[in-house]
C-alpha positions in Angstrom: 14.2 5.2 -1.9 14.8 5.1 1.8 12.9 8.3 2.4 10.0 7.0 0.5 9.5 3.7 2.2 8.4 2.2 5.4 11.6 0.4 6.3 15.1 0.9 5.1 15.9 -1.0 1.9 19.1 -2.8 1.1 20.1 -0.6 -1.9 21.2 -3.6 -3.8 17.8 -5.2 -3.6 15.8 -2.6 -5.5 14.1 -3.9 -8.5 14.2 -2.4 -12.1 12.9 1.1 -12.4 13.1 1.4 -16.2 10.0 0.5 -18.2 10.3 -2.5 -20.5 7.1 -1.6 -22.3 7.0 -1.7 -26.1 7.1 1.6 -28.0 3.8 3.4 -28.9 4.5 2.5 -32.5 5.0 -1.2 -32.0 2.4 -3.5 -33.5 -0.2 -4.5 -31.0 -1.6 -8.0 -30.9 -5.2 -8.8 -31.7 -7.4 -8.1 -28.6 -8.2 -11.8 -28.2 -4.6 -13.1 -28.7 -3.9 -13.6 -25.0 -7.1 -15.6 -24.5 -6.0 -17.8 -27.4 -2.5 -18.2 -25.8 -4.1 -19.5 -22.6 -6.2 -21.9 -24.5 -3.2 -23.2 -26.5 -1.0 -23.7 -23.4 -3.9 -25.4 -21.5 -4.3 -27.8 -24.4 -0.6 -28.5 -24.9 0.1 -29.3 -21.2 -3.4 -30.7 -20.4 -4.1 -28.2 -17.7 -7.8 -27.3 -17.3 -8.2 -23.9 -18.9 -10.0 -22.5 -15.9 -7.2 -23.5 -13.6 -4.5 -21.8 -15.8 -6.6 -18.6 -16.2 -7.4 -18.4 -12.4 -3.8 -18.9 -11.3 -2.7 -16.2 -13.7 -5.4 -13.9 -12.5 -4.2 -14.3 -8.9 -0.7 -13.5 -9.9 -1.1 -10.7 -12.4 -4.8 -10.1 -13.2 -3.6 -11.3 -16.7 -1.5 -8.1 -17.2 1.9 -8.4 -18.9 3.5 -5.2 -17.4 5.5 -4.8 -20.6 7.9 -7.5 -19.5 8.9 -5.7 -16.3 9.2 -7.8 -13.1 7.1 -7.6 -10.0 8.4 -6.5 -6.6 9.3 -10.1 -6.0 11.0 -10.7 -9.3 8.1 -12.3 -11.2 7.6 -11.9 -14.9 4.6 -12.1 -17.2 1.0 -13.2 -16.8 2.0 -16.3 -14.8 4.5 -14.4 -12.5 7.4 -16.7 -13.2 10.0 -15.6 -10.8 13.6 -14.9 -11.7 14.7 -12.6 -8.8 18.4 -13.0 -9.6 18.0 -11.4 -13.0 15.7 -8.7 -11.7 18.1 -7.8 -8.9 21.1 -7.8 -11.3 19.3 -5.3 -13.6 18.3 -3.0 -10.8 19.7 0.5 -10.6 21.4 1.3 -7.3 19.9 4.2 -5.4 19.8 5.5 -1.9 18.3 8.6 -0.3 18.8 9.7 3.3 16.1 8.7 5.8 15.4 11.5 8.3 12.0 10.6 9.7 11.8 9.7 13.4 9.7 6.6 13.2 8.4 7.1 16.8 7.7 10.8 16.3 7.8 11.5 20.0 9.9 14.4 21.4 9.9 13.0 25.0 12.9 10.9 24.0 15.7 10.8 21.5 14.7 10.4 17.8 14.6 6.9 16.4 16.1 7.2 12.9 17.3 4.0 11.4 20.7 3.8 9.7 20.9 2.9 6.0 21.4 -0.8 5.3 23.4 -2.3 2.4 23.7 -5.8 1.1 25.5 -7.6 -1.6 23.6 -9.2 -4.5 22.6 -12.7 -3.6 23.5 -15.7 -5.8 20.6 -17.4 -7.5 21.3 -20.5 -5.4 20.8 -18.4 -2.2 17.3 -17.4 -3.2 14.3 -19.4 -2.0 12.6 -21.6 -4.6 9.6 -19.3 -4.8 11.9 -16.6 -6.3 13.3 -18.7 -9.1 10.4 -20.6 -10.7 11.3 -19.3 -14.2 14.4 -21.4 -14.4 12.4 -24.6 -13.7 9.7 -23.5 -16.2 12.5 -23.1 -18.8 13.7 -26.6 -18.2 10.2 -28.1 -18.3 9.0 -26.3 -21.4 12.3 -26.1 -23.3 11.9 -22.4 -23.8 14.7 -19.9 -23.3 14.6 -17.9 -20.0 14.6 -14.7 -22.0 11.5 -15.7 -23.9 9.7 -16.6 -20.7 10.5 -13.1 -19.3 9.5 -11.2 -22.5 6.9 -13.2 -24.4 3.4 -13.5 -22.8 2.7 -16.6 -24.9 5.9 -18.3 -23.8 5.3 -17.2 -20.2 1.9 -18.8 -20.1 3.3 -22.1 -21.5 6.0 -22.0 -18.8 3.3 -21.6 -16.1 1.3 -24.4 -17.6 4.4 -26.7 -17.6 4.9 -25.9 -13.9 1.3 -26.8 -13.0 1.4 -30.0 -15.1 4.7 -31.1 -13.4 3.2 -30.4 -9.9 0.1 -32.5 -10.9 2.3 -35.4 -12.0 4.4 -35.2 -8.8 1.3 -35.6 -6.8 0.4 -38.7 -8.8 -2.7 -37.1 -10.3 -3.8 -37.4 -13.9 -3.5 -34.5 -16.3 -6.6 -32.8 -17.7 -9.9 -33.8 -16.2 -11.9 -32.0 -13.5 -10.4 -28.7 -12.3 -11.3 -29.7 -8.8 -8.6 -32.4 -8.9 -5.9 -29.7 -9.3 -6.0 -28.2 -5.8 -2.7 -29.6 -4.7 -0.9 -28.6 -7.9 -2.2 -25.0 -7.5 -1.1 -24.9 -3.9 2.4 -26.1 -5.0 2.5 -23.4 -7.8 2.2 -20.7 -5.1 5.8 -21.3 -4.0 4.7 -21.0 -0.4 6.9 -22.9 2.1 4.1 -23.4 4.7 0.9 -25.3 4.3 -1.4 -22.5 5.4 -0.2 -20.0 2.8 -0.3 -22.7 0.1 -3.8 -23.6 1.0 -4.9 -19.9 1.2 -3.5 -19.3 -2.2 -5.3 -22.4 -3.7 -8.5 -21.3 -2.0 -8.3 -17.9 -3.7 -7.6 -19.5 -7.1 -10.7 -21.7 -6.8 -12.8 -18.8 -5.6 -11.8 -17.1 -8.9 -12.9 -20.2 -10.8 -16.2 -20.3 -9.0 -16.9 -16.6 -9.4 -15.5 -16.0 -12.8 -13.7 -12.9 -13.9 -13.4 -10.6 -16.9 -11.4 -7.5 -17.7 -9.3 -5.7 -20.3 -5.6 -6.0 -19.5 -2.8 -3.4 -19.6 -2.0 -4.4 -23.2 -5.6 -4.0 -24.4 -6.5 -7.7 -24.3 -10.1 -8.7 -23.5 -10.0 -11.7 -21.1 -12.9 -13.8 -19.8 -13.1 -16.7 -17.3 -16.6 -18.1 -17.1 -17.9 -18.7 -13.6 -18.1 -22.4 -12.5 -19.9 -22.1 -9.1 -20.1 -25.9 -8.5 -16.4 -26.6 -8.6 -15.5 -28.2 -5.2 -11.8 -29.0 -4.9 -10.2 -31.7 -2.7 -8.5 -29.4 -0.1 -6.9 -32.4 1.7 -4.3 -32.5 -1.1 -2.3 -29.8 0.5 -1.4 -32.1 3.3 0.6 -34.2 0.9 2.9 -31.4 -0.2 5.3 -31.8 2.8 5.2 -28.2 3.7 6.1 -26.8 7.1 3.5 -25.4 9.6 3.7 -21.6 10.1 5.2 -20.5 13.4 2.5 -20.7 16.1 1.8 -17.7 18.3 -0.8 -15.1 19.3 -1.6 -14.0 15.8 -4.6 -11.7 15.2 -5.6 -12.5 11.6 -8.8 -13.5 9.8 -9.2 -17.2 9.0 -9.1 -16.4 5.3 -5.4 -15.5 5.3 -2.2 -17.4 6.2 -0.6 -15.7 9.1 2.4 -16.6 11.3 4.0 -15.1 14.4 7.5 -13.6 13.9 7.8 -11.4 16.9 9.6 -8.0 17.1 11.8 -7.8 20.2 11.0 -5.8 23.3 14.4 -5.5 24.7 16.7 -3.1 26.6 20.1 -2.3 25.0 22.7 0.4 25.5 22.2 3.1 28.1 18.6 3.9 28.7 17.5 2.8 25.3 15.2 0.0 24.3 13.4 -1.4 21.2 11.6 -1.7 19.2 8.0 -0.9 20.2 6.0 -0.1 23.4 3.8 -2.3 25.5 0.3 -0.9 25.9 -3.3 -2.1 26.5 -5.3 -0.9 23.5 -8.2 -0.5 23.0 -8.8 -0.3 26.7 -6.2 2.4 27.1 -6.7 4.2 23.8 -9.0 3.6 20.8 -7.4 2.1 17.7 -8.9 4.4 15.0 -6.7 4.0 11.9 -4.6 1.6 9.9 -1.5 2.8 8.1 -0.4 1.0 4.9 3.3 1.2 4.0 5.6 -0.5 1.5 8.7 -2.1 2.8 11.3 -0.7 0.4 13.1 -4.1 1.0 12.7 -7.7 0.0 11.0 -10.1 2.3 14.1 -11.6 4.0 15.5 -8.1 4.7 12.1 -7.0 6.0 12.0 -9.8 8.5 15.6 -9.3 9.5 15.0 -5.6 10.2 11.8 -6.0 12.3 13.6 -8.5 14.5 16.4 -6.1 15.3 15.8 -4.5 18.7 17.8 -1.4 17.6 15.5 -0.8 14.6 11.9 0.2 14.4 8.7 -1.9 14.2 5.3 -2.4 12.6 2.5 -4.8 13.4 2.2 -6.9 10.1 4.2 -7.6 6.9 2.5 -8.9 3.8 4.5 -10.8 1.2 3.9 -10.0 -2.5 4.6 -13.4 -4.1 1.9 -15.3 -2.3 0.1 -13.0 0.2 1.7 -14.6 3.2 1.3 -12.5 6.4 3.7 -12.2 9.4 2.6 -10.5 12.6 5.3 -8.9 14.7 3.6 -6.8 17.3 0.4 -7.4 19.1 -2.3 -4.9 18.1 -2.7 -3.9 21.8 0.9 -2.6 21.7 2.2 0.5 20.0 4.7 0.0 17.1 7.1 2.6 15.8 6.1 2.9 12.2 4.3 6.1 11.2 6.6 8.9 12.2 3.9 10.7 14.3 3.5 9.5 17.9 -0.2 10.5 18.1 -0.9 8.4 15.0 1.3 5.5 16.2 -0.5 5.4 19.6 -3.8 5.0 17.8 -3.0 2.9 14.7 -2.0 -0.4 13.4 0.9 -0.5 10.9 0.9 -2.8 7.9 4.0 -3.1 5.7 3.6 -4.5 2.2 6.5 -5.9 0.3 7.2 -3.4 -2.5 8.9 -0.3 -3.7 7.5 3.2 -4.2 9.5 4.5 -7.1 9.3 1.4 -9.4 6.3 2.0 -11.5 6.5 -1.3 -13.2 7.5 -3.4 -10.2 4.0 -4.5 -9.5 2.2 -6.1 -6.6 0.5 -9.4 -7.2 -3.3 -9.7 -7.0 -2.9 -12.2 -4.2 -1.0 -9.6 -2.1 -3.7 -7.0 -2.7 -6.3 -9.6 -1.6 -4.5 -10.8 1.5 -3.8 -7.2 2.6 -7.5 -6.2 2.0 -8.7 -9.2 4.1 -6.3 -8.2 6.9 -7.4 -4.6 6.8 -11.1 -5.6 6.7 -10.7 -7.9 9.7 -8.9 -5.1 11.7 -11.6 -2.6 10.7 -14.3 -4.8 12.0 -12.4 -5.8 15.2 -11.7 -2.2 16.2 -14.7 -0.4 14.5 -12.4 1.5 12.1 -14.3 3.3 9.3 -13.3 2.1 5.8 -12.5 5.4 4.3 -9.3 7.3 3.4 -9.2 9.3 6.6 -8.9 6.1 8.6 -7.2 3.7 6.1 -4.1 5.8 5.5 -1.1 5.5 3.4 2.2 6.4 5.2 2.2 9.3 2.8 -1.0 10.6 4.4 0.4 10.8 7.9 1.2 14.4 8.9 4.4 15.6 10.5 4.2 16.4 14.2 5.5 20.0 13.9 6.5 22.3 11.2 10.1 21.1 11.5 9.2 17.4 10.7 6.9 18.0 7.7 9.6 17.7 5.0 11.0 14.5 6.5 7.8 12.5 6.4 7.7 9.4 4.3 5.8 9.2 1.0 5.0 5.4 0.6 3.1 3.6 -0.8 3.1 6.4 -3.3 1.2 7.2 -6.5 1.3 3.7 -8.0 -0.5 1.9 -5.3 -4.1 1.2 -6.6 -6.4 2.5 -3.9 -9.4 2.0 -6.0 -8.8 -1.7 -6.5 -7.9 -2.1 -2.8 -11.1 -0.5 -1.6 -13.1 -2.6 -4.1 -11.6 -5.7 -2.6 -12.6 -4.3 0.9 -16.2 -4.2 -0.4 -16.2 -0.4 -0.2 -15.7 0.9 -3.8 -15.5 4.6 -4.3 -18.8 5.6 -5.8 -20.8 8.8 -6.0 -22.7 9.5 -2.8 -24.4 12.7 -3.9 -25.8 14.1 -7.1 -24.9 16.9 -9.4 -22.6 19.7 -8.3 -22.2 18.7 -4.7 -20.3 20.6 -2.1 -17.7 17.8 -1.8 -16.0 15.3 -4.1 -14.3 12.0 -3.8 -11.1 11.8 -6.0 -11.4 8.8 -8.3 -9.4 8.8 -11.6 -9.3 5.8 -13.8 -6.1 4.1 -12.5 -5.0 2.6 -15.8 -5.8 5.7 -17.9 -4.5 8.2 -15.4 -0.8 8.6 -16.2 0.6 11.9 -14.8 4.3 12.4 -15.5 6.6 11.9 -12.5 10.4 12.4 -12.2 13.0 11.0 -9.9 12.3 7.3 -10.0 15.9 6.5 -11.1 17.7 9.8 -11.3 16.6 13.2 -9.9 14.9 15.2 -12.6 14.6 12.3 -15.1 11.1 11.2 -16.1 9.8 8.0 -14.7 8.3 5.3 -16.9 4.6 6.1 -17.7 2.3 4.1 -15.5 -1.3 4.1 -14.1 -1.6 6.3 -11.0 -3.9 6.9 -8.1 -3.1 10.6 -7.9 -4.2 13.8 -9.7 -2.2 17.0 -10.0 -3.4 20.3 -8.4 -2.8 23.6 -10.1 -3.2 27.3 -9.1 -5.6 28.0 -11.9 -7.9 25.9 -14.2 -5.3 25.2 -16.9 -2.5 22.7 -17.4 0.1 25.5 -17.8 -0.7 27.0 -14.4 1.9 26.3 -11.7 1.3 23.6 -9.2 -0.1 24.7 -5.8 2.5 25.5 -3.1 3.1 23.6 0.1 4.3 26.0 2.8 5.4 23.2 5.0 7.5 21.4 2.5 9.0 24.6 1.1 8.9 27.5 3.6 10.7 29.7 1.1 7.7 29.7 -1.2 9.1 27.5 -4.0 6.7 25.8 -6.3 5.8 22.1 -5.9 7.3 19.7 -8.3 6.3 16.5 -10.2 9.0 14.5 -8.3 7.6 11.1 -7.3 8.2 11.8 -3.7 6.7 15.4 -3.7 3.2 15.2 -2.2 2.8 19.0 -2.1 0.3 19.2 -5.0 -1.3 15.8 -5.1 -4.8 14.5 -4.3 -5.2 10.7 -4.2 -8.0 8.2 -5.0 -10.6 8.0 -2.3 -9.7 11.2 -0.6 -12.5 13.7 -0.1 -12.3 17.5 -0.4 -14.7 20.4 -0.2 -15.4 22.0 -3.6 -14.0 25.6 -3.9 -15.1 26.3 -7.5 -15.8 25.0 -11.0 -14.7 26.3 -14.4 -15.4 24.3 -17.5 -13.7 20.9 -17.3 -11.9 21.9 -14.1 -12.8 21.6 -10.4 -11.2 23.5 -7.5 -11.0 22.1 -4.0 -9.8 23.7 -0.7 -6.3 22.3 -0.2 -3.6 23.5 2.3 -5.4 26.8 2.7 -5.7 27.6 -1.0 -7.8 26.8 -4.1 -6.4 23.9 -6.0 -7.6 23.0 -9.5 -7.6 19.6 -11.2 -8.8 18.6 -14.6 -12.2 16.9 -14.3 -13.8 16.6 -17.7 -17.4 15.3 -17.8 -16.5 12.6 -20.3 -13.7 11.2 -18.1 -14.2 12.6 -14.6 -11.4 12.3 -12.1 -13.8 12.9 -9.1 -17.4 12.0 -8.2 -19.9 13.9 -6.1 -19.7 13.1 -2.4 -21.9 13.6 0.7 -19.5 14.5 3.5 -19.2 16.4 6.8 -17.3 19.6 6.5 -15.8 22.0 9.0 -15.2 25.7 8.6 -14.0 28.4 11.0 -16.5 29.5 13.6 -18.2 33.0 13.0 -15.9 35.8 14.1 -12.7 33.9 13.4 -10.7 35.0 10.4 -8.5 31.9 10.5 -7.8 28.8 12.7 -4.6 27.0 13.4 -3.9 23.5 12.0 -1.9 20.8 13.8 -0.2 17.6 13.0 -1.4 15.8 16.2 -4.3 16.1 18.6 -2.5 16.6 22.0 -4.3 17.6 25.2 -4.2 21.0 26.8 -1.3 21.8 29.2 -3.6 21.6 32.3 -4.3 17.9 31.6 -0.8 16.7 32.2 -0.2 15.2 35.6 3.0 15.8 37.6 5.9 13.9 36.2 4.7 13.9 32.6 6.2 16.7 30.5 3.7 18.9 28.7 3.9 18.3 25.0 4.0 21.5 22.9 1.1 21.8 20.5 2.7 23.9 17.7 0.6 25.0 14.8 1.6 24.2 11.2 2.7 27.0 8.8 -0.6 26.8 6.9 -3.6 29.1 6.9 -7.2 27.8 7.3 -9.1 30.9 6.5 -12.7 31.9 7.1 -14.9 30.7 4.2 -12.7 27.7 3.5 -14.1 24.2 4.2 -12.5 20.8 4.7 -13.9 17.3 4.9 -13.7 15.8 8.4 -13.2 12.1 9.3 -14.8 12.8 12.7 -14.0 14.1 16.2 -11.0 12.8 18.1 -9.9 13.3 21.7 -6.8 15.2 22.8 -4.6 12.4 24.0 -0.9 11.7 24.7 0.7 8.3 25.4 3.6 8.9 27.7 6.1 5.9 27.4 9.7 7.1 27.5 11.2 4.1 29.3 11.4 0.3 29.2 9.8 0.3 32.6 6.1 0.3 31.8 5.1 1.4 35.4 5.7 5.0 34.4 3.6 4.8 31.3 0.5 7.1 31.2 -2.3 8.0 28.8 -3.0 11.7 29.2 -6.4 12.6 28.1 -7.7 16.2 28.2 -10.9 18.1 27.7 -9.7 19.5 24.3 -11.4 17.9 21.3 -10.2 18.0 17.7 -11.5 17.2 14.2 -9.3 15.2 11.8 -9.5 16.9 8.4 -8.3 16.1 4.9 -6.2 19.2 4.7 -3.8 18.4 1.9 -2.4 15.1 0.7 -1.9 14.4 4.4 -4.5 14.6 7.1 -4.3 17.2 9.9 -6.2 18.3 13.0 -8.1 21.4 14.1 -9.5 22.2 17.5 -13.3 21.5 17.7 -13.7 24.8 19.5 -12.3 26.7 16.5 -14.7 25.3 13.8 -18.3 24.4 13.2 -19.7 21.5 11.2 -21.6 22.1 8.0 -23.4 19.5 5.9 -22.4 18.7 2.3 -24.7 16.9 -0.1 
């Protein structure tokens, strides 16, 4: 788990990994049963139907997740939280963490030590993580039913909303606009800005309407009510704290507070846990890296405030979308494991766990994270594509020796398609017919490739929708997976382990087409043809117009790098020349790769707490960032030429 995630998890805080979904032979309810359950609960507790439906949509998008809890211990369509039960049921698992979060060889590696923690008592958990117990008392339903029965869960949520409305001295039923305060209370947020932000999102759903088919095949509809205008002043009567003031850099549409990471000296010649800089004046910020925390919220905040640990710029809470900023975006955080990427990126940690297929993120967290990323992309002119909005699992190693130790979060269960739709940049076809490039885009819910290693090495993970597609050496399922010479220098085959990215293409990533055969498409991937199943009736990719690079005429192959460092002659006296070592992959003549654009050869030299010696070294060498495998990579501009793809 530790190797997969962005921060070290307390092993005891990992949520259940075993699917609680019903068997395939179990009797499925009628496709309108869930809609009727909402109507019945709304009537019984005199909660406006639109309010109940919109709150549930913001929590779970009306999905039931087979009774499995979310990353914050929430159950069912209403996300009633019982974190104590979720934690008690969690398997215990740790893996070594070998990634140097700084990724800079000019100083000692910064590898965090594993953390452990005892299981907390229910009374030690914040109220937002134990709403199911109160729902049980209010509704008279057993806690087990609230966790396992969608109908009971909805009634429990309705009971909580009704109780909040009564506590505010407001009448039940009536106009949905009068329920703003109750909705804000339901969020569980302990600060007024987060509670208001949550309520604003609920009423946006009411105004816009929603409809979808859930994970259990239920057809759900919430009709739009564009004229609903809630009394937003109600949130001031909830008695909530104000978020910590500070130099936050967030859009107005999210709740954001300042919980700073320390910039301190400790020990002999060591300091933490980030570097002061002057971006974008000193260097352009050209990417955003999304992580998952592999820890609960309290542990996440504890770690980022430890000067001996590592850092990131923002954390996003799953239960209510609350955002904490820790490092100013002008400064460089230690989060990605590649110093070139760190120096030019913003790191965003999202509360969650990679290898828990059913430990789901709330819709509110997806929305808050998307708003933050959209704001940062506008502020720093960062393209909204998968070569600039990266997962931690897309960040390359710095040298051949570091490839195997790179992190693999947020992993194959993070819904990139939904996230980019929320960003306003859905993945659509941008070319026609049999184009020279494709955008990977499987149906997330229907795409369920088998993975192993979620609980025990070699054991199959619970089936779940996935963002990734498998890549084979030939156009058939029985063909071996493509090899990754960096992960396995001995030539062993890639595996279906959940942390093995050696033969995996992810939603939104773009690749040059290398061939087609029936229902199969081949792409150029890590220097080889890689085939994925792409039937016309249910395609897993769409045609794309993209810029491609290929070796210049006369070159049989070109080297590929994990960072874009300047040539040796660019380094001034006193700044050690950083070796630019090629990866153990082959980019041969005739192969093509999609490029995210040209980048300069740069190196940020900052080996000491004393910033007076810090330098940005910028050379004449230019590079192209390319989608080379599951991770991006760099090639020298002098070695390749651009070719169009339509």
